[in-house]
C-alpha positions in Angstrom: 31.3 -3.4 -3.8 29.5 -0.2 -2.5 26.2 -0.3 -0.7 23.8 2.8 -1.4 21.7 3.3 1.7 18.6 5.3 0.3 16.5 6.3 3.3 13.3 8.3 3.7 13.7 10.8 6.6 9.9 10.9 7.0 9.4 7.3 7.4 8.8 5.8 10.9 7.1 9.0 12.3 10.1 11.2 11.1 12.9 8.8 12.3 13.7 7.6 8.9 17.4 8.9 9.0 18.1 7.9 12.4 16.8 4.3 11.9 18.7 3.8 8.7 21.9 4.4 10.5 21.5 1.2 12.4 22.8 -0.4 9.2 26.5 0.9 10.2 26.4 -2.0 12.9 25.2 -4.5 10.5 27.7 -3.7 7.6 31.0 -3.1 9.5 33.8 -3.0 7.0 31.5 -2.4 3.9 31.6 1.0 2.0 28.1 2.6 2.8 27.0 5.6 1.0 23.9 7.2 2.7 21.5 9.5 0.4 18.1 10.9 1.0 15.8 9.2 -1.3 13.5 11.9 -1.5 16.1 14.1 -3.0 17.0 12.0 -5.9 15.6 13.7 -9.0 16.9 11.4 -11.8 16.7 7.8 -11.4 18.3 7.0 -14.6 21.3 9.1 -13.9 21.5 7.4 -10.4 21.4 3.9 -11.5 23.8 4.8 -14.5 26.5 5.9 -11.7 26.5 2.5 -10.2 28.8 -0.4 -10.9 27.0 -3.7 -11.5 28.0 -5.3 -8.3 26.8 -2.4 -6.0 23.6 -2.8 -4.1 21.0 -0.4 -3.3 19.3 -0.6 0.3 15.8 1.1 0.4 15.0 2.2 4.1 11.5 3.3 4.8 7.9 1.8 5.1 5.2 1.0 2.6 4.9 4.6 1.3 8.7 4.8 0.7 8.7 1.5 -1.2 5.7 2.7 -3.4 7.5 5.8 -4.0 10.6 4.0 -5.2 8.9 1.4 -7.4 7.0 4.2 -9.3 10.2 6.3 -9.7 12.1 3.5 -11.4 9.0 2.5 -13.5 10.4 1.9 -16.9 14.2 1.8 -16.0 16.0 -1.3 -16.3 17.6 -2.1 -13.0 20.4 -4.5 -13.1 21.6 -4.0 -9.4 20.4 -6.0 -6.5 17.7 -3.9 -4.7 17.2 -4.8 -0.9 14.6 -3.5 1.6 15.1 -2.6 5.2 11.6 -1.9 6.7 11.5 1.0 9.1 8.2 2.4 8.6 5.2 2.6 10.9 3.1 0.0 9.5 5.3 -2.4 7.3 2.5 -4.3 5.5 4.8 -5.5 2.8 7.2 -6.9 5.3 4.4 -8.8 7.0 3.1 -10.1 3.9 6.2 -11.9 3.3 6.0 -13.3 6.9 8.9 -11.5 8.2 9.1 -9.8 11.7 9.9 -6.1 12.3 13.7 -5.7 12.8 14.4 -8.0 9.9 17.7 -7.6 8.1 17.7 -6.2 4.6 16.4 -8.7 2.0 16.5 -8.8 -1.8 13.2 -7.5 -3.4 13.9 -7.6 -7.0 11.5 -10.4 -7.6 8.6 -8.6 -5.8 9.0 -5.1 -7.6 8.7 -6.6 -11.2 5.5 -6.4 -13.1 3.5 -4.9 -10.4 0.0 -4.1 -11.1 -1.1 -0.6 -12.1 -4.1 1.6 -10.9 -5.4 4.4 -13.1 -7.1 7.7 -11.8 -7.7 10.8 -13.8 -5.7 9.7 -16.6 -2.7 8.9 -14.6 -1.4 5.6 -13.7 0.9 4.3 -11.1 2.0 1.1 -9.6 1.0 -0.5 -6.1 2.7 -2.8 -4.1 0.3 -3.6 -1.4 -3.2 -2.5 -2.3 -5.8 0.3 -2.9 -8.2 1.2 0.0 -11.5 3.0 -1.3 -14.2 4.3 0.9 -14.0 4.0 4.7 -10.4 2.8 4.6 -9.3 5.8 2.4 -11.3 8.1 4.7 -9.6 6.6 7.9 -6.2 7.0 6.2 -6.9 10.7 5.3 -7.9 11.5 8.8 -4.9 9.7 10.3 -2.4 11.4 8.0 -4.1 14.9 8.9 -3.9 14.3 12.5 -0.3 13.0 12.3 0.6 16.2 10.5 -0.9 18.4 13.3 0.1 16.6 16.4 3.3 14.5 15.1 2.1 11.7 17.4 1.7 8.2 16.5 -1.8 7.5 15.1 -4.4 4.9 16.3 -6.1 3.9 13.1 -8.4 1.5 14.7 -9.9 4.2 17.0 -10.1 6.6 13.9 -12.1 3.8 12.1 -14.5 3.4 15.0 -15.0 7.2 15.2 -15.6 7.5 11.4 -18.1 4.6 11.2 -20.1 5.9 14.0 -20.0 9.8 13.2 -18.2 10.8 10.1 -18.5 8.3 7.1 -21.6 7.6 5.2 -21.7 4.5 2.9 -22.3 4.8 -0.9 -23.8 3.0 -3.7 -21.1 1.3 -6.0 -20.7 -0.4 -9.4 -17.9 -2.9 -9.3 -16.8 -4.0 -12.9 -14.6 -7.3 -13.0 -13.3 -8.5 -16.1 -16.1 -6.8 -17.9 -18.8 -8.2 -15.7 -20.8 -5.6 -13.8 -21.9 -5.8 -10.1 -24.1 -3.3 -8.2 -24.0 -3.0 -4.3 -26.0 -0.6 -2.1 -24.7 0.8 1.2 -21.0 0.1 0.4 -18.5 0.8 3.1 -15.2 -0.1 1.4 -13.9 -1.8 -1.8 -10.1 -2.5 -1.6 -8.2 -4.0 -4.5 -5.3 -5.9 -3.2 -2.0 -7.2 -4.4 -0.9 -8.3 -0.9 -2.8 -9.5 2.2 -2.4 -6.4 4.5 -3.2 -2.8 4.5 -3.6 -0.1 7.5 -0.6 -1.4 9.3 -1.6 -5.0 10.1 -5.3 -5.6 8.9 -5.3 -8.9 6.9 -8.1 -7.6 4.5 -7.2 -10.2 1.8 -6.2 -13.4 3.7 -6.5 -16.0 1.0 -4.4 -14.1 -1.5 -0.6 -14.6 -2.4 1.6 -12.2 -4.1 2.2 -14.7 -7.1 -1.5 -14.9 -7.8 -2.3 -13.8 -11.4 -5.3 -12.0 -10.5 -6.0 -9.2 -8.1 -8.1 -9.7 -5.0 -11.3 -7.3 -4.6 -13.3 -7.3 -1.6 -16.9 -5.3 -1.2 -18.1 -4.6 2.4 -21.7 -3.6 1.9 -25.4 -4.0 3.2 -24.8 -3.7 7.0 -25.5 -0.8 9.5 -22.9 0.7 11.8 -23.1 -1.5 14.7 -22.9 -4.7 12.5 -19.9 -3.2 10.8 -18.3 -2.5 14.3 -18.6 -6.3 15.2 -16.9 -7.3 12.1 -14.2 -4.6 12.0 -11.9 -6.6 14.8 -11.9 -9.8 13.0 -10.1 -8.1 10.0 -6.7 -8.3 11.9 -6.8 -12.1 11.6 -8.6 -12.1 8.3 -11.8 -13.7 9.7 -14.2 -10.8 8.4 -14.5 -13.0 5.1 -16.5 -15.4 7.2 -19.5 -12.7 7.1 -20.5 -13.7 3.5 -23.7 -11.7 3.7 -21.7 -8.5 4.3 -18.4 -9.2 2.6 -17.9 -10.4 -0.9 -14.6 -11.4 -2.3 -13.7 -11.6 -5.9 -10.5 -12.0 -8.1 -10.2 -10.2 -11.5 -7.4 -9.1 -13.7 -9.1 -5.9 -14.7 -11.1 -3.7 -12.2 -13.1 -0.7 -12.4 -14.8 0.7 -9.2 -17.4 3.5 -9.3 -19.0 5.3 -6.4 -22.0 7.4 -6.7 -20.5 10.1 -4.4 -16.8 11.0 -4.1 -14.6 9.4 -1.6 -11.2 9.4 -0.4 -8.8 6.5 -1.2 -5.3 5.5 -0.3 -2.6 3.9 -2.3 -0.2 2.1 -0.5 -0.8 4.6 2.2 -1.0 7.7 0.1 -4.2 9.6 0.2 -6.1 10.9 -2.6 -9.5 12.7 -1.7 -12.7 13.2 -3.8 -12.5 10.0 -6.0 -15.5 8.7 -7.8 -14.0 6.1 -10.0 -10.5 4.5 -10.4 -9.3 1.3 -12.5 -6.7 -1.2 -11.8 -5.1 -4.1 -13.6 -2.8 -7.0 -12.9 -1.1 -6.3 -16.3 0.2 -3.1 -18.3 -2.9 -2.9 -20.3 -4.6 -0.1 -18.3 -6.2 2.3 -20.6 -4.9 5.9 -19.8 
């Protein structure tokens, strides 16, 4: 039995290849085959080349995992797929209550039947969640600064900066299973499969991965100072106690429309200038 170590060299602040090599010590005596995941162009061919008993270990963070599940979408995978979290945030890992440094574990059950999001006629699966509004804007700023400086980013500090000086709330229409809700002064509207985003923010504390609906939160109707008092509580999931300003819903079909374009992030990948997106717990998203 061979173990294919598929690593993302850009994961973990560009230390992906180095961190993936730590598996040598864990699998002494095993045949390990290392490949740069970002350079695999045909996943059908890749999996066709494997024997049934071969295992695949994905080494990276949430973005790497999201990239992988979208790359194999529609491919029948018969091999055991394991995950070794070496990202900077590791929200998927923490959602499964596993600590940083956990040994590789099988994820086949977690990457089946993932929800879809649809944007501009294109659809993709997501494994943690979608951040839209302030959270997407903060992710955008963080990614831009990481590229410029190469240093680890403090997203909480960026969020405070954005709230005070850079981000302006919008009006939003949130359609949940066909029922329309309207909100003013909206700061963010994440749609979640897991509990975490942003490297440890427990934005959807009550949901579980096996839930048959998505969780949607709407933070709205408050000023900058009030939002700054709520922000620190999100790390423990206590922000949902502020029911006047934080609404929580569940739905199988979600459409969110802003009156002005905003940034969004899907499992950490930023998309700018978005006014509308849809998400579905099933594969019945209209393209």
